C-alpha positions in Angstrom: 11.9 2.6 -41.0 12.9 0.2 -38.3 16.4 -1.1 -37.4 16.0 -4.3 -39.5 15.2 -2.3 -42.6 18.2 -0.1 -42.1 20.5 -3.1 -41.6 19.1 -4.7 -44.8 19.6 -1.5 -46.7 23.3 -1.7 -45.8 23.6 -5.4 -46.2 22.2 -5.7 -49.7 24.7 -3.4 -51.4 27.6 -4.7 -49.3 26.9 -8.2 -50.6 26.6 -7.0 -54.2 29.9 -5.1 -53.9 31.6 -8.1 -52.3 30.4 -10.4 -55.1 31.7 -7.9 -57.7 35.1 -7.7 -56.1 35.3 -11.5 -55.8 34.5 -11.8 -59.5 37.0 -9.0 -60.4 39.7 -10.8 -58.4 39.1 -14.2 -60.0 42.5 -15.7 -60.9 44.3 -13.5 -58.4 45.6 -14.4 -54.9 42.2 -14.1 -53.1 43.9 -14.3 -49.7 46.1 -11.3 -50.6 43.1 -9.4 -52.0 41.2 -10.1 -48.7 44.1 -9.0 -46.6 44.3 -5.7 -48.5 40.6 -5.1 -48.2 40.7 -6.1 -44.5 43.5 -3.5 -44.0 41.6 -0.8 -45.8 38.4 -1.6 -43.8 40.3 -1.4 -40.5 41.9 1.8 -41.6 38.7 3.5 -42.7 36.7 2.3 -39.7 39.3 3.0 -37.0 40.4 6.5 -38.2 37.6 9.0 -37.8 39.6 11.8 -39.6 40.2 9.5 -42.6 36.6 8.4 -42.6 35.3 11.9 -42.3 37.6 13.1 -45.2 36.3 10.3 -47.4 32.7 11.0 -46.6 32.8 14.8 -46.7 30.6 16.2 -49.4 32.8 19.2 -50.2 35.9 17.2 -50.8 36.2 16.4 -54.5 36.2 12.8 -55.6 39.7 13.3 -57.1 41.1 14.4 -53.8 39.5 11.4 -52.1 41.0 9.1 -54.7 44.4 10.8 -54.4 44.4 10.1 -50.7 43.4 6.4 -51.4 46.3 6.2 -53.9 48.8 7.5 -51.4 47.6 5.5 -48.3 47.2 2.2 -50.2 49.9 2.7 -52.8 51.2 -0.9 -52.5 47.8 -2.5 -53.0 46.7 -4.5 -56.0 45.2 -2.3 -58.7 41.9 -4.3 -58.5 41.6 -3.3 -54.8 42.5 0.3 -55.6 40.0 0.4 -58.4 37.4 -1.2 -56.1 38.0 1.5 -53.5 37.5 4.1 -56.2 34.2 2.6 -57.0 33.1 2.8 -53.3 34.2 6.4 -53.2 32.3 7.2 -56.4 29.2 5.4 -55.2 29.4 6.9 -51.7 29.6 3.5 -50.2 32.9 3.6 -48.4 31.0 3.2 -45.1 30.0 -0.3 -46.3 33.6 -1.6 -46.5 33.5 -3.5 -43.2 30.3 -5.4 -44.3 31.9 -6.0 -47.8 35.0 -7.4 -46.1 32.8 -9.8 -44.1 30.9 -11.0 -47.2 34.2 -11.4 -49.1 35.7 -13.4 -46.3 32.6 -15.7 -46.3 32.9 -16.2 -50.0 36.6 -17.0 -49.9 36.1 -19.4 -47.0 33.3 -21.1 -48.8 35.4 -21.5 -51.9 38.3 -22.9 -49.7 35.8 -25.2 -47.9 36.5 -23.5 -44.6 33.7 -23.4 -41.9 33.8 -21.1 -38.8 32.1 -22.5 -35.8 31.5 -21.5 -32.2 31.4 -24.5 -29.9 30.1 -23.9 -26.4 30.8 -26.6 -23.7 30.0 -26.7 -20.0 33.7 -27.2 -19.3 37.1 -26.2 -20.8 38.0 -29.0 -23.2 41.6 -30.4 -23.3 43.6 -30.7 -26.5 42.4 -34.3 -27.1 38.8 -33.3 -26.9 39.3 -30.3 -29.1 40.9 -32.5 -31.7 38.1 -35.0 -31.4 35.4 -32.3 -31.9 37.3 -30.8 -34.8 37.6 -34.1 -36.6 33.9 -35.0 -36.1 32.8 -31.5 -37.4 35.1 -31.6 -40.3 33.7 -35.0 -41.3 30.2 -33.9 -40.8 30.5 -30.7 -42.9 33.2 -31.9 -45.3 35.1 -28.7 -44.7 38.1 -27.5 -42.6 36.7 -26.3 -39.3 38.0 -23.2 -37.5 36.5 -23.5 -34.1 36.1 -20.8 -31.4 35.6 -22.6 -28.0 33.5 -21.0 -25.2 32.6 -22.2 -21.8 29.1 -22.0 -20.3 28.7 -24.0 -17.1 24.8 -23.6 -17.3 24.8 -26.2 -20.2 25.5 -28.9 -17.6 27.0 -31.2 -20.3 27.0 -31.7 -24.0 27.5 -28.8 -26.3 26.1 -26.1 -28.5 27.4 -25.6 -32.1 26.8 -22.2 -33.8 27.3 -22.0 -37.6 26.6 -18.6 -38.8 23.0 -18.0 -37.7 22.2 -21.6 -36.9 22.6 -23.2 -33.4 22.6 -26.9 -33.0 21.9 -27.4 -29.3 23.1 -30.8 -28.0 23.3 -29.7 -24.4 21.9 -31.5 -21.3 20.3 -28.2 -20.3 18.1 -28.1 -23.5 17.2 -31.8 -23.2 16.0 -31.2 -19.6 14.0 -28.2 -20.6 12.4 -30.2 -23.5 11.7 -33.0 -21.0 10.0 -30.6 -18.6 7.7 -29.3 -21.4 6.3 -32.8 -22.1 
């Protein structure tokens, strides 16, 4: 089994679990649900002892669930029940991928698009606002933009949306011209 197959094995269930949580939380405050899942994911992923306890084969499911109840006692019951499902299915290690898929679904529902914009220079506030307006008009969504600087672009920009890169840089135009 190669690395891509391993990654796909983890991604497929994570996406299914995220969809199930999203549907279970329908009608609730999705931002609050996401914040709770995000907190749980950060807690599980950053605390090795906690993670090891939840994954230990000798620890009973009830003991694991009791710890979840204690640590996340102020969470919405939908999130607690969801964490129990992950414990029962031995999928608690997928929680960070689940969180990412859930965030993408919530952003999509709210018409929010996350972009990386790389420029050859550091843009001023007027340029940032101009780029933001153009991208929001183009995608008919609210744009959250992470700006990066790469002087090798020479001019223009690169826009990255998920796994797609739109290369509008002078560097790429020169390279294309050389290939002709």
